[in-house]
TINUZA-797096 format. One record per residue (C-alpha): residue number from 0; residue in three letters; x, y, z. Coordinates in Angstrom, 2 decimals, padded with zeros to 5 digits. Layout:
% residues N
<pt seq="NUM" type="ala" u="X" v="Y" w="Z"/>
...
//
This chain:
% residues 224
<pt seq="0" type="met" u="-028.10" v="052.15" w="020.45"/>
<pt seq="1" type="ala" u="-027.69" v="051.52" w="016.72"/>
<pt seq="2" type="pro" u="-025.82" v="054.21" w="014.79"/>
<pt seq="3" type="gly" u="-027.82" v="056.40" w="012.43"/>
<pt seq="4" type="pro" u="-027.39" v="056.22" w="008.68"/>
<pt seq="5" type="ser" u="-024.23" v="057.73" w="007.25"/>
<pt seq="6" type="gly" u="-024.29" v="060.43" w="004.61"/>
<pt seq="7" type="ser" u="-023.43" v="057.95" w="001.86"/>
<pt seq="8" type="asp" u="-026.11" v="055.51" w="003.04"/>
<pt seq="9" type="thr" u="-028.70" v="058.28" w="002.99"/>
<pt seq="10" type="arg" u="-027.69" v="059.39" w="-000.50"/>
<pt seq="11" type="thr" u="-027.88" v="055.81" w="-001.77"/>
<pt seq="12" type="ala" u="-031.33" v="055.32" w="-000.23"/>
<pt seq="13" type="asp" u="-032.48" v="058.60" w="-001.73"/>
<pt seq="14" type="leu" u="-031.33" v="057.59" w="-005.22"/>
<pt seq="15" type="ile" u="-033.04" v="054.21" w="-004.94"/>
<pt seq="16" type="ala" u="-036.28" v="055.82" w="-003.79"/>
<pt seq="17" type="ala" u="-036.12" v="058.39" w="-006.58"/>
<pt seq="18" type="ser" u="-035.58" v="055.74" w="-009.27"/>
<pt seq="19" type="arg" u="-038.49" v="053.65" w="-007.99"/>
<pt seq="20" type="thr" u="-040.95" v="056.53" w="-007.89"/>
<pt seq="21" type="ala" u="-039.72" v="058.72" w="-010.76"/>
<pt seq="22" type="glu" u="-043.04" v="058.61" w="-012.63"/>
<pt seq="23" type="ser" u="-045.19" v="059.45" w="-009.60"/>
<pt seq="24" type="met" u="-042.93" v="061.96" w="-007.84"/>
<pt seq="25" type="tyr" u="-044.22" v="065.02" w="-009.69"/>
<pt seq="26" type="val" u="-047.71" v="064.84" w="-011.14"/>
<pt seq="27" type="gln" u="-049.54" v="067.88" w="-012.45"/>
<pt seq="28" type="trp" u="-053.04" v="068.47" w="-011.09"/>
<pt seq="29" type="gln" u="-054.31" v="068.81" w="-014.67"/>
<pt seq="30" type="gln" u="-053.24" v="065.23" w="-015.26"/>
<pt seq="31" type="leu" u="-054.57" v="063.95" w="-011.94"/>
<pt seq="32" type="his" u="-057.91" v="065.69" w="-012.45"/>
<pt seq="33" type="gln" u="-058.34" v="065.03" w="-016.17"/>
<pt seq="34" type="asp" u="-061.37" v="062.82" w="-015.40"/>
<pt seq="35" type="gly" u="-062.49" v="064.80" w="-012.36"/>
<pt seq="36" type="met" u="-061.42" v="064.60" w="-008.73"/>
<pt seq="37" type="arg" u="-063.43" v="061.65" w="-007.41"/>
<pt seq="38" type="arg" u="-060.99" v="059.02" w="-008.67"/>
<pt seq="39" type="val" u="-058.03" v="060.78" w="-007.08"/>
<pt seq="40" type="his" u="-059.70" v="060.62" w="-003.68"/>
<pt seq="41" type="glu" u="-060.66" v="056.98" w="-004.10"/>
<pt seq="42" type="ser" u="-057.18" v="056.00" w="-005.30"/>
<pt seq="43" type="thr" u="-055.55" v="057.29" w="-002.09"/>
<pt seq="44" type="val" u="-057.81" v="055.34" w="000.28"/>
<pt seq="45" type="pro" u="-055.33" v="052.41" w="000.62"/>
<pt seq="46" type="leu" u="-052.54" v="054.84" w="001.57"/>
<pt seq="47" type="tyr" u="-054.75" v="056.41" w="004.23"/>
<pt seq="48" type="glu" u="-055.83" v="053.02" w="005.56"/>
<pt seq="49" type="arg" u="-052.29" v="051.69" w="005.98"/>
<pt seq="50" type="thr" u="-050.85" v="054.87" w="007.51"/>
<pt seq="51" type="ala" u="-050.62" v="054.71" w="011.29"/>
<pt seq="52" type="his" u="-049.31" v="058.23" w="011.97"/>
<pt seq="53" type="phe" u="-050.32" v="061.24" w="009.90"/>
<pt seq="54" type="arg" u="-048.50" v="064.55" w="010.22"/>
<pt seq="55" type="val" u="-050.16" v="067.36" w="008.29"/>
<pt seq="56" type="tyr" u="-049.02" v="070.96" w="007.92"/>
<pt seq="57" type="ala" u="-051.70" v="073.27" w="006.50"/>
<pt seq="58" type="ser" u="-050.68" v="076.72" w="005.28"/>
<pt seq="59" type="thr" u="-053.42" v="077.38" w="002.72"/>
<pt seq="60" type="val" u="-056.61" v="075.44" w="003.49"/>
<pt seq="61" type="leu" u="-057.69" v="073.06" w="006.24"/>
<pt seq="62" type="pro" u="-056.53" v="069.43" w="005.94"/>
<pt seq="63" type="gly" u="-058.82" v="067.35" w="003.74"/>
<pt seq="64" type="met" u="-059.51" v="064.72" w="006.40"/>
<pt seq="65" type="val" u="-061.14" v="067.27" w="008.72"/>
<pt seq="66" type="gln" u="-063.16" v="069.20" w="006.14"/>
<pt seq="67" type="thr" u="-066.95" v="069.42" w="006.29"/>
<pt seq="68" type="ala" u="-069.11" v="068.93" w="003.21"/>
<pt seq="69" type="gly" u="-069.78" v="072.66" w="002.90"/>
<pt seq="70" type="tyr" u="-066.12" v="073.63" w="003.17"/>
<pt seq="71" type="ala" u="-064.98" v="070.88" w="000.79"/>
<pt seq="72" type="thr" u="-067.64" v="071.85" w="-001.74"/>
<pt seq="73" type="gly" u="-066.51" v="075.48" w="-001.80"/>
<pt seq="74" type="leu" u="-062.86" v="074.49" w="-002.09"/>
<pt seq="75" type="leu" u="-063.26" v="071.82" w="-004.76"/>
<pt seq="76" type="arg" u="-065.57" v="074.10" w="-006.75"/>
<pt seq="77" type="ser" u="-062.83" v="076.76" w="-006.81"/>
<pt seq="78" type="ile" u="-060.23" v="074.21" w="-007.88"/>
<pt seq="79" type="thr" u="-062.41" v="072.84" w="-010.67"/>
<pt seq="80" type="asp" u="-063.25" v="076.29" w="-012.00"/>
<pt seq="81" type="phe" u="-059.61" v="077.41" w="-011.90"/>
<pt seq="82" type="gln" u="-058.23" v="074.29" w="-013.55"/>
<pt seq="83" type="gly" u="-061.03" v="073.93" w="-016.07"/>
<pt seq="84" type="thr" u="-061.26" v="070.20" w="-015.37"/>
<pt seq="85" type="pro" u="-064.43" v="068.03" w="-015.50"/>
<pt seq="86" type="asp" u="-067.02" v="069.00" w="-012.90"/>
<pt seq="87" type="asp" u="-067.62" v="066.12" w="-010.50"/>
<pt seq="88" type="val" u="-067.53" v="068.26" w="-007.36"/>
<pt seq="89" type="ala" u="-070.48" v="066.55" w="-005.66"/>
<pt seq="90" type="glu" u="-069.00" v="063.08" w="-006.23"/>
<pt seq="91" type="ala" u="-065.52" v="064.26" w="-005.18"/>
<pt seq="92" type="val" u="-066.87" v="065.73" w="-001.95"/>
<pt seq="93" type="arg" u="-068.58" v="062.43" w="-001.10"/>
<pt seq="94" type="ala" u="-065.34" v="060.57" w="-001.84"/>
<pt seq="95" type="arg" u="-063.35" v="063.00" w="000.32"/>
<pt seq="96" type="leu" u="-065.73" v="062.58" w="003.26"/>
<pt seq="97" type="ala" u="-065.69" v="058.79" w="002.85"/>
<pt seq="98" type="arg" u="-061.89" v="058.78" w="002.89"/>
<pt seq="99" type="ser" u="-061.97" v="060.90" w="006.05"/>
<pt seq="100" type="arg" u="-063.45" v="058.01" w="008.02"/>
<pt seq="101" type="val" u="-059.87" v="057.10" w="008.97"/>
<pt seq="102" type="val" u="-060.06" v="059.89" w="011.57"/>
<pt seq="103" type="his" u="-062.79" v="057.96" w="013.37"/>
<pt seq="104" type="glu" u="-061.83" v="054.35" w="012.65"/>
<pt seq="105" type="gly" u="-058.94" v="052.11" w="013.60"/>
<pt seq="106" type="ser" u="-055.82" v="053.15" w="015.49"/>
<pt seq="107" type="his" u="-054.66" v="055.99" w="013.23"/>
<pt seq="108" type="arg" u="-053.00" v="058.98" w="014.91"/>
<pt seq="109" type="phe" u="-053.11" v="062.52" w="013.57"/>
<pt seq="110" type="ala" u="-050.85" v="065.47" w="014.30"/>
<pt seq="111" type="leu" u="-052.26" v="068.52" w="012.53"/>
<pt seq="112" type="leu" u="-050.58" v="071.92" w="012.35"/>
<pt seq="113" type="ile" u="-052.55" v="074.82" w="010.91"/>
<pt seq="114" type="glu" u="-051.36" v="078.36" w="010.26"/>
<pt seq="115" type="glu" u="-053.82" v="080.76" w="011.92"/>
<pt seq="116" type="ala" u="-054.50" v="082.59" w="008.63"/>
<pt seq="117" type="val" u="-056.01" v="079.37" w="007.24"/>
<pt seq="118" type="leu" u="-058.89" v="079.70" w="009.72"/>
<pt seq="119" type="his" u="-059.90" v="082.96" w="008.03"/>
<pt seq="120" type="his" u="-059.57" v="082.01" w="004.36"/>
<pt seq="121" type="arg" u="-063.03" v="082.28" w="002.78"/>
<pt seq="122" type="val" u="-063.09" v="079.23" w="000.56"/>
<pt seq="123" type="cys" u="-066.83" v="078.97" w="001.26"/>
<pt seq="124" type="asp" u="-069.63" v="081.19" w="002.54"/>
<pt seq="125" type="gly" u="-069.37" v="082.66" w="006.04"/>
<pt seq="126" type="pro" u="-071.95" v="080.34" w="007.69"/>
<pt seq="127" type="glu" u="-070.34" v="077.30" w="006.05"/>
<pt seq="128" type="leu" u="-066.92" v="078.43" w="007.25"/>
<pt seq="129" type="ala" u="-068.29" v="078.91" w="010.77"/>
<pt seq="130" type="gly" u="-069.72" v="075.39" w="010.65"/>
<pt seq="131" type="gln" u="-066.34" v="074.06" w="009.52"/>
<pt seq="132" type="leu" u="-064.55" v="075.84" w="012.36"/>
<pt seq="133" type="arg" u="-067.12" v="074.53" w="014.84"/>
<pt seq="134" type="tyr" u="-066.38" v="071.02" w="013.60"/>
<pt seq="135" type="leu" u="-062.72" v="071.53" w="014.52"/>
<pt seq="136" type="tyr" u="-063.81" v="071.56" w="018.17"/>
<pt seq="137" type="glu" u="-065.11" v="068.02" w="017.71"/>
<pt seq="138" type="val" u="-061.92" v="066.97" w="015.95"/>
<pt seq="139" type="met" u="-059.79" v="068.38" w="018.77"/>
<pt seq="140" type="ser" u="-061.69" v="066.32" w="021.34"/>
<pt seq="141" type="arg" u="-060.71" v="063.04" w="019.76"/>
<pt seq="142" type="pro" u="-057.98" v="061.16" w="021.67"/>
<pt seq="143" type="asn" u="-056.14" v="060.22" w="018.47"/>
<pt seq="144" type="val" u="-055.89" v="063.81" w="017.20"/>
<pt seq="145" type="ser" u="-053.45" v="066.57" w="018.15"/>
<pt seq="146" type="leu" u="-054.42" v="069.88" w="016.57"/>
<pt seq="147" type="gly" u="-052.08" v="072.83" w="016.86"/>
<pt seq="148" type="ile" u="-052.47" v="076.31" w="015.47"/>
<pt seq="149" type="ile" u="-049.50" v="078.53" w="014.66"/>
<pt seq="150" type="pro" u="-050.47" v="082.09" w="015.68"/>
<pt seq="151" type="leu" u="-049.96" v="084.93" w="013.24"/>
<pt seq="152" type="gly" u="-047.76" v="086.64" w="015.80"/>
<pt seq="153" type="ala" u="-045.66" v="083.59" w="016.66"/>
<pt seq="154" type="arg" u="-042.16" v="084.71" w="017.61"/>
<pt seq="155" type="arg" u="-038.76" v="083.11" w="017.27"/>
<pt seq="156" type="arg" u="-039.88" v="081.24" w="014.21"/>
<pt seq="157" type="thr" u="-037.12" v="078.87" w="013.08"/>
<pt seq="158" type="val" u="-039.06" v="077.60" w="010.05"/>
<pt seq="159" type="trp" u="-040.80" v="080.00" w="007.68"/>
<pt seq="160" type="pro" u="-044.33" v="079.30" w="006.35"/>
<pt seq="161" type="leu" u="-044.02" v="076.39" w="003.94"/>
<pt seq="162" type="glu" u="-046.10" v="074.79" w="001.24"/>
<pt seq="163" type="ala" u="-048.76" v="072.45" w="002.62"/>
<pt seq="164" type="phe" u="-047.64" v="068.85" w="003.11"/>
<pt seq="165" type="tyr" u="-048.91" v="065.50" w="004.34"/>
<pt seq="166" type="ala" u="-046.49" v="063.02" w="005.92"/>
<pt seq="167" type="phe" u="-047.59" v="059.38" w="005.92"/>
<pt seq="168" type="asp" u="-045.72" v="057.65" w="008.73"/>
<pt seq="169" type="asp" u="-042.03" v="058.23" w="008.03"/>
<pt seq="170" type="val" u="-042.03" v="056.81" w="004.51"/>
<pt seq="171" type="gln" u="-043.78" v="059.33" w="002.25"/>
<pt seq="172" type="val" u="-044.54" v="063.05" w="002.09"/>
<pt seq="173" type="ala" u="-047.04" v="064.60" w="-000.32"/>
<pt seq="174" type="val" u="-046.40" v="068.29" w="-001.03"/>
<pt seq="175" type="glu" u="-049.09" v="070.42" w="-002.64"/>
<pt seq="176" type="thr" u="-048.15" v="073.22" w="-005.04"/>
<pt seq="177" type="leu" u="-050.37" v="075.29" w="-007.32"/>
<pt seq="178" type="thr" u="-049.68" v="073.15" w="-010.36"/>
<pt seq="179" type="ala" u="-048.75" v="069.72" w="-009.04"/>
<pt seq="180" type="glu" u="-048.53" v="067.20" w="-006.25"/>
<pt seq="181" type="val" u="-045.00" v="066.17" w="-005.36"/>
<pt seq="182" type="asn" u="-044.63" v="062.76" w="-003.70"/>
<pt seq="183" type="ile" u="-041.40" v="062.35" w="-001.78"/>
<pt seq="184" type="thr" u="-040.08" v="058.98" w="-000.63"/>
<pt seq="185" type="ala" u="-036.33" v="059.65" w="-000.48"/>
<pt seq="186" type="pro" u="-035.49" v="059.00" w="003.20"/>
<pt seq="187" type="gly" u="-033.29" v="062.07" w="003.54"/>
<pt seq="188" type="glu" u="-035.98" v="064.40" w="002.21"/>
<pt seq="189" type="val" u="-038.69" v="062.77" w="004.30"/>
<pt seq="190" type="arg" u="-036.60" v="063.32" w="007.42"/>
<pt seq="191" type="thr" u="-036.16" v="066.98" w="006.49"/>
<pt seq="192" type="tyr" u="-039.93" v="067.47" w="006.30"/>
<pt seq="193" type="leu" u="-040.43" v="065.67" w="009.60"/>
<pt seq="194" type="arg" u="-037.78" v="067.90" w="011.18"/>
<pt seq="195" type="ala" u="-039.56" v="070.98" w="009.84"/>
<pt seq="196" type="phe" u="-042.83" v="069.64" w="011.26"/>
<pt seq="197" type="ala" u="-041.22" v="069.20" w="014.67"/>
<pt seq="198" type="glu" u="-039.86" v="072.76" w="014.57"/>
<pt seq="199" type="leu" u="-043.26" v="074.16" w="013.59"/>
<pt seq="200" type="ser" u="-044.89" v="072.17" w="016.40"/>
<pt seq="201" type="arg" u="-042.83" v="074.08" w="018.94"/>
<pt seq="202" type="ile" u="-044.46" v="077.41" w="018.07"/>
<pt seq="203" type="ala" u="-048.01" v="076.08" w="017.75"/>
<pt seq="204" type="val" u="-050.62" v="076.46" w="020.48"/>
<pt seq="205" type="his" u="-052.93" v="073.65" w="021.55"/>
<pt seq="206" type="gly" u="-055.94" v="073.20" w="023.79"/>
<pt seq="207" type="ala" u="-057.63" v="076.33" w="025.13"/>
<pt seq="208" type="pro" u="-055.37" v="078.84" w="023.30"/>
<pt seq="209" type="ala" u="-056.06" v="077.04" w="020.01"/>
<pt seq="210" type="arg" u="-059.80" v="077.06" w="020.71"/>
<pt seq="211" type="asp" u="-059.61" v="080.81" w="021.35"/>
<pt seq="212" type="leu" u="-058.11" v="081.35" w="017.89"/>
<pt seq="213" type="ile" u="-060.79" v="079.18" w="016.31"/>
<pt seq="214" type="asp" u="-063.50" v="081.06" w="018.20"/>
<pt seq="215" type="arg" u="-062.11" v="084.38" w="016.98"/>
<pt seq="216" type="ala" u="-062.13" v="083.16" w="013.38"/>
<pt seq="217" type="met" u="-065.66" v="081.83" w="013.80"/>
<pt seq="218" type="arg" u="-066.94" v="085.20" w="015.01"/>
<pt seq="219" type="ser" u="-065.25" v="086.84" w="012.03"/>
<pt seq="220" type="ala" u="-066.87" v="084.37" w="009.62"/>
<pt seq="221" type="leu" u="-070.32" v="085.14" w="011.02"/>
<pt seq="222" type="ser" u="-069.85" v="088.90" w="011.06"/>
<pt seq="223" type="gly" u="-070.08" v="089.28" w="007.32"/>
//
């Protein structure tokens, strides 16, 4: 078995990665969305197409690749209004749904972790949210998708709730903050996020227990 990278090797790799991606590591949403959001979605299609294994941790809203049109419309409308950027919500939603075809095409694999509270966040109207949650049942049935939900009452939590992040294979992690997207390619940092994802996976529920949590959230969405 080959030895793992030494501390100095990791630091060197991290510095090289940082120097290569300095301009794209931290990009403010205002800059990314200065012409609207459609182009941002279209520009990331090649990354989605070449990624074999997605690991997504969602602590605020549901992952973009499993959003319905109604949910995405409510979310992107809120973002546009808050940021005061050009309104191309309808076009951006279509681009987001088109990019999401990777869930259904090719040999891509998806490991999705969702904090239970996300299921209840009203980023759209109750019926639209219920429809979104119902769609998660379909997503869960796909053989290339593992969907885990971290219960609100999960015990022995070794990793606290984090900012949402998307890991593309083991080479890049995109972290979403209020003001910017942070793209991480330094190997040491990427490994840290993957380790956090593995720790969070241990306290997530899957299968029937996850469906029970979705069902509970769906009933809440329809109750008013």
